[in-house]
N, C-alpha and C positions, 0 to 999 in steps of 0.2 A: 532551485537552489544553486545549480551550477552557474546560473546567470549572476549570482551574488558571490559565490565562493571563488569562481574563476578570476574575476577582476580583483577581488580582495587578495587572492594569492599573488597576483601579478604586482600589486602595489606593495604588499607587505606579507612575506611568507608567514611571519609569526601571527599576524592578525587573521589571515586565512586559515591557518592551522587551528587557532583558538576557535574560530567559527565552526570548523568541521568537527572538532572534539566536542564542542557544545552541542552540535547537531546530533552526534552519536549518543551522547549522554541523555539528551532530551528524548530522543526516539526510544532508547533502551528503557528509560524509566516509564514512559507512557505505555510501551509495549508490554512491559512487566505488569503494570496495573491492569491493562486490558486482558492479558492472559489470565490473571487472577479472576477477573469477572467471568471470563469464558469458562474457566475451569469450574467455578462454583455453580454457574448456571447449567453447564453441560453435565456435571455429575448429578445435579437435581433432576434434569430431564432423563438421564439414564435410569434413575429409579422409577420414573413414571412410564416411560415408553420402552418397549422391547426393541431389540436390535433391528428387525425388519422395518419397523415404523421409522426409526431414526434414519436408517439408510434411505428409505423412500422419501422422507421429508428432505433429506440432504440432496438427493437426486433431483427432486422437483424444484427446490430452490435454485440449484445450480442451472437447471434448464431455463428457468425464468430469467435468471441473470444473463445467461447466454443469449436468449432472444432479445433482451434489452440491449445488449451490446451490438447484436446484429442489426437492430433498428436504430443504432447510433444514439441510444437513450440510456447510457450507463447511469445507474442511480448514484447520486452524490449531492452534497450541498454545494451550491454554486458560490464558492468563496475560496480564497487562497489565504495563506498565512499573511498576517498584516504587514504590508510593505512599508508603512510609515516607521516601523521599528529600525529600519536600516540606518536611518540618520540619528536616531536617538539612543540606541543601545550599544554597549561595547560588543565586540565580535563574539566573545564566549557566551555572554548572556543572550545575544541575538540567536545564536545557534541553539542554545538550550531551549529558548522559548519556541522557536520554530520547530525544533525537533520534537518537543512535547506535543505541540499542536498536530504535527503530522503523524506522530505515533499513536494518537487517539483514534485514528482511522476515520472517524465519522465526521470530522470537522472540515475536511478539505476536498477539493475536486479529485476525481479518479479518472484515469485514462481508460481502464477496462474494469470489468467486474471480477477479475481474478482474485483480488483482495477479498471481496465478499464471498467468493467460493471457498477460499481457504478458511475464512472465519466461520462459515456455516459448517464446513467439514470438521473443523476442530471442535466446535460447539457440540455437534450431534454425534460425531463418530468417535472421536478420541480426545476428550477434554484434557487429559494429562499431557498431550503433546502441544497444547496451546502456547506454553511459554517458549518452547523450541521454535514453533512455527512463527509466532508473532515477533519475537525478538530476532529470529533469523531474517524475517522480512525487513525489519528495521535496519539490521546490519547490512543486508544486501542493498537497500536503498541508499544508505550513506556511502557504501563502497562505490555504487554507481555514480553518485554525485561527485565523490572525490576523484574518480577516474575521469569523468567528463570535465571536471574543473581544471585538470592539468594537461588535457590533450587537445589536439587540433579540433576535435568535434565541438567543443564549447565555442571555439572561435567561429567555426563554420555555421553554427546556429545563429550567432549574432550577425554574421555577415550576410547570410542568405535569408534570414527571417522567415517570412511566410512561405517560402518554397518548401519547407519541411512539413508544413501543416497538412498537405494532401495525404501524407502517409498515415496520419492518425486515424481517420475513419476505417481504412483498410486494416490497420493493426487491431482496432477495436472489433471489427467484424470477424477477423480471424480468431481472436481470443474468444469471441462469442460462439463461434462454431465449435471450437474446442470444448467450451463449457457445455454446450448442448449435447455433444457426443458423450462426454464423461458423465454428465448428469443422467442421460437416458440409459447408459450402461449401468449406472449405479441403481437406478430404479428397477431395471430388468433383472439384475442379480440379487436384489434384496429378498425376493420371494422364491428363489430357486431352491 
C-alpha cells in the first residue's frame, strides 16, 4: 500500500490523503464485520467447550501456525489486492476497496501468522475483545502504511528493491518461534 500511497501523496497530497482515508474506512468496516463473526462464533464455542479445552485448542493452533512460519509456509491465499484498480478508480474508492479486501483478513497474502494467532485467540479465548483486536489491527496497519508513505523508508524500498527481501524469511521465522513459545505455554497452563 505504501508503494501506491507514497507516490500518490507526492503527486497530490489531497489524492493521497483520500486514498489513506478510504483505506482506513474500508479496513475498519471489514474488521468490524469480521469481529462480529468472530464474536458470534466464539460465544457459541464458549457454550460448547470449557475453558481448558478452548485454551488448549488455541495453544495448539498457535503452535501449528508458528511451525508453519518457521518452515516459511505461512498459510494464506496467494493473491494481493487487485492492482488494475489503480488506474480505474478514484483514490478514495480505491482505498475503500483495498481496505475492505485487506480487512477481511482471509483474502490476501500474509507475512507472518501473527494475524491468525490473534484471530484464533480472540475466537476461542475472549470473543468480546474481537472488535478491539481486529479494528485495532486494521488501524495499526493503516498507520504503518501512512508512516511508510511519507518517510524515507518507502523511497528506500523502491530504490533498493530486492535487497530488502532477505529479511522476510528471518522475520517470519522469528515470529514463528514466538508463536510456538506462546502456544506451548498456553497449552501447558490450560490444565494446571
